[in-house]
C-alpha positions as CSV (number, residue, x, y, z in Angstrom):
1,X,-25.8,-7.6,-23.4
2,X,-25.9,-10.9,-25.2
3,X,-27.7,-13.3,-22.9
4,X,-25.6,-16.2,-24.2
5,X,-22.3,-14.6,-23.2
6,X,-21.8,-14.2,-19.5
7,X,-20.2,-11.1,-18.0
8,X,-17.5,-13.4,-16.6
9,X,-16.6,-14.5,-20.1
10,X,-16.4,-10.9,-21.2
11,X,-14.2,-10.0,-18.3
12,X,-11.8,-12.9,-18.9
13,X,-11.5,-11.8,-22.6
14,X,-10.9,-8.2,-21.6
15,X,-8.2,-9.1,-19.1
16,X,-6.5,-11.5,-21.5
17,X,-6.4,-8.7,-24.1
18,X,-5.0,-6.2,-21.7
19,X,-2.3,-8.6,-20.4
20,X,-1.2,-9.2,-23.9
21,X,-0.5,-5.5,-24.1
22,X,1.7,-5.7,-21.0
23,X,-0.7,-4.7,-18.2
24,X,-0.5,-6.7,-15.0
25,X,-3.9,-5.7,-13.6
26,X,-3.2,-7.1,-10.1
27,X,-5.8,-5.0,-8.5
28,X,-8.1,-4.3,-11.5
29,X,-8.4,-8.0,-12.4
30,X,-9.9,-9.2,-9.0
31,X,-12.3,-6.2,-9.0
32,X,-13.6,-6.9,-12.5
33,X,-14.0,-10.6,-11.7
34,X,-16.0,-9.6,-8.6
35,X,-18.1,-7.3,-10.7
36,X,-18.8,-10.0,-13.3
37,X,-19.9,-12.5,-10.7
38,X,-22.3,-9.9,-9.2
39,X,-23.8,-9.1,-12.6
40,X,-24.2,-12.7,-13.7
41,X,-26.0,-13.4,-10.4
42,X,-28.6,-10.8,-11.3
43,X,-29.5,-12.5,-14.6
44,X,-30.1,-9.1,-16.2
45,X,-31.7,-8.5,-19.6
46,X,-30.6,-5.5,-21.7
47,X,-27.6,-3.3,-21.7
48,X,-25.5,-2.8,-18.6
49,X,-26.5,0.3,-16.7
50,X,-24.7,2.6,-14.3
51,X,-27.3,1.7,-11.6
52,X,-26.0,-1.9,-11.5
53,X,-22.4,-0.8,-11.3
54,X,-23.2,1.6,-8.5
55,X,-24.9,-1.1,-6.5
56,X,-21.9,-3.3,-6.9
57,X,-19.5,-0.5,-5.9
58,X,-21.4,0.0,-2.6
59,X,-20.8,-3.6,-1.7
60,X,-17.1,-3.0,-1.1
61,X,-15.5,-5.9,0.8
62,X,-14.6,-3.5,3.6
63,X,-18.3,-2.6,4.0
64,X,-17.2,1.0,3.7
65,X,-19.9,3.7,3.9
66,X,-17.5,6.2,2.3
67,X,-18.6,7.5,-1.1
68,X,-15.0,8.1,-2.0
69,X,-14.3,4.3,-1.6
70,X,-17.3,3.6,-3.8
71,X,-16.1,6.1,-6.4
72,X,-12.7,4.4,-6.6
73,X,-14.3,1.0,-7.2
74,X,-16.5,2.5,-9.8
75,X,-13.6,4.1,-11.6
76,X,-12.0,0.6,-12.1
77,X,-15.0,-0.2,-14.4
78,X,-14.6,2.6,-16.8
79,X,-12.0,1.2,-19.2
80,X,-13.8,-2.2,-19.2
81,X,-17.2,-0.7,-20.0
82,X,-15.8,1.4,-22.9
83,X,-14.3,-1.9,-24.2
84,X,-17.7,-3.6,-23.7
85,X,-19.5,-1.1,-25.9
86,X,-18.1,-2.8,-29.0
87,X,-20.4,-5.7,-28.2
88,X,-23.3,-3.8,-26.8
89,X,-23.4,-0.1,-27.7
90,X,-26.0,0.5,-25.0
91,X,-23.5,-0.2,-22.2
92,X,-23.2,2.9,-20.0
93,X,-19.8,4.2,-18.8
94,X,-19.8,5.5,-15.2
95,X,-18.4,9.0,-14.4
96,X,-17.7,11.1,-11.3
97,X,-21.3,12.3,-11.1
98,X,-22.4,9.0,-9.5
99,X,-20.6,9.3,-6.2
100,X,-18.7,12.5,-6.7
101,X,-15.0,13.0,-7.5
102,X,-12.4,10.8,-5.8
103,X,-10.7,13.9,-4.4
104,X,-7.2,14.5,-3.1
105,X,-5.1,11.8,-1.6
106,X,-5.5,12.1,2.2
107,X,-2.4,13.3,4.1
108,X,-0.9,10.6,6.3
109,X,0.1,10.9,10.0
110,X,3.8,11.3,10.2
111,X,5.2,9.7,13.3
112,X,7.6,11.6,15.4
113,X,10.7,9.8,16.6
114,X,9.3,9.8,20.1
115,X,6.1,8.1,18.8
116,X,8.1,5.4,17.1
117,X,10.0,4.7,20.3
118,X,6.8,4.6,22.3
119,X,5.3,2.1,19.8
120,X,8.3,-0.2,20.0
121,X,8.4,-0.1,23.8
122,X,4.7,-0.9,24.0
123,X,5.1,-3.8,21.5
124,X,8.0,-5.1,23.6
125,X,5.7,-5.4,26.6
126,X,3.2,-7.7,24.8
127,X,3.0,-11.2,26.2
128,X,4.3,-13.9,25.8
129,X,7.9,-12.7,25.2
130,X,8.1,-14.0,21.6
131,X,4.9,-12.1,20.7
132,X,6.4,-8.9,22.1
133,X,9.7,-9.5,20.3
134,X,7.8,-10.3,17.0
135,X,5.8,-7.0,16.9
136,X,8.7,-4.9,18.2
137,X,10.9,-6.3,15.3
138,X,8.1,-6.0,12.8
139,X,7.2,-2.4,13.6
140,X,10.8,-1.4,13.9
141,X,11.5,-2.9,10.4
142,X,8.6,-0.9,8.9
143,X,9.9,2.3,10.5
144,X,13.5,1.7,9.4
145,X,12.9,0.6,5.8
146,X,9.4,1.9,4.7
147,X,8.3,-1.6,3.6
148,X,4.6,-2.1,3.1
149,X,3.1,-4.1,5.9
150,X,2.2,-6.9,3.5
151,X,5.8,-7.1,2.2
152,X,7.1,-7.4,5.8
153,X,4.7,-10.2,6.9
154,X,5.3,-12.2,3.7
155,X,9.1,-12.3,4.2
156,X,10.4,-15.8,4.5
157,X,13.6,-16.9,6.3
158,X,15.4,-17.2,2.9
159,X,14.5,-13.6,2.1
160,X,16.3,-12.1,5.1
161,X,20.1,-12.1,4.6
162,X,21.5,-11.0,8.0
163,X,25.1,-11.6,7.0
164,X,24.8,-9.3,4.0
165,X,22.3,-6.9,5.5
166,X,19.8,-7.4,2.7
167,X,16.1,-8.2,2.2
168,X,14.6,-9.7,-0.9
169,X,11.1,-8.5,-1.4
170,X,9.4,-10.8,-3.8
171,X,6.6,-10.2,-6.3
172,X,4.7,-7.7,-4.3
173,X,2.6,-4.7,-5.4
174,X,2.8,-4.0,-9.1
175,X,4.2,-7.6,-9.6
176,X,7.8,-6.4,-8.9
177,X,10.6,-7.8,-6.8
178,X,13.4,-5.7,-5.3
179,X,16.4,-5.8,-2.9
180,X,16.3,-3.6,0.3
181,X,19.6,-2.9,2.0
182,X,19.5,-2.7,5.8
183,X,21.2,-0.3,8.2
184,X,23.6,-2.2,10.5
185,X,21.4,-1.3,13.5
186,X,18.3,-2.8,11.8
187,X,20.3,-5.9,10.9
188,X,21.4,-6.3,14.5
189,X,17.8,-5.9,15.8
190,X,16.5,-8.6,13.3
191,X,19.3,-10.9,14.3
192,X,18.3,-10.6,18.0
193,X,14.6,-11.3,17.1
194,X,15.6,-14.3,15.0
195,X,17.7,-15.8,17.8
196,X,14.7,-15.5,20.2
197,X,12.3,-16.9,17.6
198,X,14.5,-19.9,16.9
199,X,14.3,-20.9,20.6
200,X,10.6,-21.7,20.0
201,X,10.6,-23.0,16.4
202,X,12.8,-24.9,14.0
203,X,13.2,-22.4,11.1
204,X,13.6,-23.6,7.5
205,X,14.1,-21.5,4.3
206,X,10.4,-21.2,3.7
207,X,9.5,-20.4,7.4
208,X,7.9,-17.0,7.8
209,X,10.4,-14.6,9.3
210,X,7.8,-13.0,11.5
211,X,5.7,-15.7,13.1
212,X,2.5,-16.2,15.0
213,X,3.2,-17.1,18.6
214,X,0.0,-18.6,20.1
215,X,-1.2,-22.2,20.1
216,X,-1.6,-23.6,16.6
217,X,-0.4,-20.3,15.1
218,X,3.1,-20.8,16.6
219,X,5.5,-20.6,13.7
220,X,2.8,-19.7,11.1
221,X,2.4,-16.6,9.1
222,X,1.1,-13.4,10.7
223,X,-2.1,-12.1,9.0
224,X,-2.6,-8.5,8.1
225,X,-5.7,-8.5,10.2
226,X,-3.7,-9.7,13.3
227,X,-1.1,-7.0,12.7
228,X,-3.7,-4.3,12.4
229,X,-5.5,-5.5,15.5
230,X,-2.4,-5.3,17.6
231,X,-1.5,-1.9,16.2
232,X,-4.9,-0.6,17.1
233,X,-4.6,-2.0,20.6
234,X,-1.2,-0.2,21.1
235,X,-2.4,3.0,19.4
236,X,-5.3,3.3,21.8
237,X,-3.1,2.4,24.8
238,X,-0.6,5.2,23.8
239,X,-3.4,7.8,23.1
240,X,-1.7,9.5,20.1
241,X,-3.3,12.6,18.6
242,X,-4.0,11.9,14.9
243,X,-2.3,14.5,12.7
244,X,-3.3,13.0,9.4
245,X,-6.5,13.2,7.3
246,X,-7.4,9.5,7.8
247,X,-9.9,8.6,10.6
248,X,-7.0,7.2,12.8
249,X,-3.3,6.6,12.8
250,X,-2.5,3.6,10.7
251,X,0.4,1.1,10.8
252,X,0.9,2.0,7.1
253,X,1.8,5.5,8.2
254,X,5.2,4.1,9.3
255,X,6.0,3.8,5.6
256,X,5.0,7.4,5.0
257,X,7.2,8.4,8.0
258,X,10.2,6.7,6.5
259,X,9.9,8.5,3.2
260,X,9.2,11.9,4.7
261,X,12.1,11.5,7.2
262,X,14.5,10.6,4.4
263,X,13.5,13.6,2.2
264,X,13.9,16.0,5.2
265,X,17.3,14.5,6.0
266,X,18.5,14.8,2.5
267,X,17.3,18.4,2.3
268,X,19.1,19.3,5.5
269,X,22.3,17.7,4.1
270,X,22.0,19.7,0.9
271,X,21.4,16.6,-1.3
272,X,19.9,17.3,-4.7
273,X,16.4,16.0,-4.2
274,X,15.8,15.4,-7.9
275,X,18.9,13.3,-8.2
276,X,18.0,11.2,-5.1
277,X,14.3,10.8,-5.8
278,X,14.7,7.9,-8.2
279,X,16.8,6.0,-5.8
280,X,14.2,6.5,-3.0
281,X,11.4,5.5,-5.3
282,X,13.1,2.3,-6.2
283,X,14.0,1.5,-2.6
284,X,10.4,1.8,-1.4
285,X,9.0,0.0,-4.5
286,X,6.9,2.8,-6.0
287,X,5.7,2.0,-9.5
288,X,6.4,5.6,-10.7
289,X,8.7,8.2,-9.4
290,X,5.8,10.6,-9.4
291,X,4.3,8.6,-6.5
292,X,7.4,9.6,-4.5
293,X,7.2,13.3,-5.6
294,X,3.7,13.4,-4.3
295,X,5.1,13.8,-0.8
296,X,6.6,17.2,-1.6
297,X,3.1,18.6,-2.1
298,X,0.8,16.2,-0.2
299,X,2.5,16.1,3.3
300,X,2.5,19.3,5.5
301,X,6.0,18.5,6.8
302,X,7.4,18.9,3.3
303,X,5.4,21.9,2.1
304,X,8.3,24.2,2.8
305,X,10.7,22.0,0.9
306,X,8.2,21.9,-2.0
307,X,8.1,25.7,-2.0
308,X,11.9,25.9,-2.3
309,X,11.9,23.2,-4.9
310,X,9.6,25.2,-7.2
311,X,10.9,28.6,-6.3
312,X,12.5,29.1,-9.7
313,X,9.0,29.1,-11.2
314,X,7.7,32.0,-9.0
315,X,6.3,35.3,-10.4
316,X,9.2,36.7,-12.4
317,X,10.5,33.5,-13.8
318,X,9.9,32.9,-17.5
319,X,8.2,29.6,-18.4
320,X,8.5,28.0,-21.8
321,X,5.0,26.4,-21.9
322,X,5.7,24.7,-25.2
323,X,8.7,22.8,-23.8
324,X,7.4,22.5,-20.3
């Protein structure tokens, strides 16, 4: 590595080049900048080695001790290190032998209807009343629409059209915005929450729709950490049995539950899953429809549906491998 040119300079040049090609790099960009700062702080001499990359990967911001997490961070460096070889051919490119393969996507916990009702009832009992109403409405919205938690907590008053029953989700994951139609019952629940909230604060267009309720936080944004902490508190109180592959039931699993429930309902109604899948993928904000198809093979509740879906390809079916 040329000692005159810092790693941060190299990373900025790489990101600029990739963005000119149309890549957004919303998650890769911050990771590479973090890596560059780490490397520059070491004041290394000579080519960039895998050992340095592995040391950075272990310093995940979540302080995870899971090699799979380290492997994911390390994987983000591969395209950049290949690009870097044009300036320093001695640069090494990390592979899966460092921490092992990333492996399969863990199966989520799929909430039953009863568990959702228990969660909303437990949230409703939180004190003070506005706090209970906030979390009941928030968790209810997640279950009813499949929004990401970050999308829900970042909603502003102007984004929630309760007359038209429509949410505007702005510039979220993958740098995309979308409209999310609401079921009338969901609209009505949000209207009830908004009325209670407005007794405590004076809402403007840029006011968070879901607000903090204590002390100086009254009327301010909820943080993802706050939401996760409250969810953990309620989860422990309710004593659920985790049916997923993660270490515990997560609030994000409400999103998975929405998608799985919708697919099962369509299947029961005889809806053509292939025809409906693109609409569902758009509704939940997936970057690729293949991310939605994953549920057919990655979630136990949908395994039977997947078997029926691919039944035409079973033993006696002829497959044109050239076209397929």
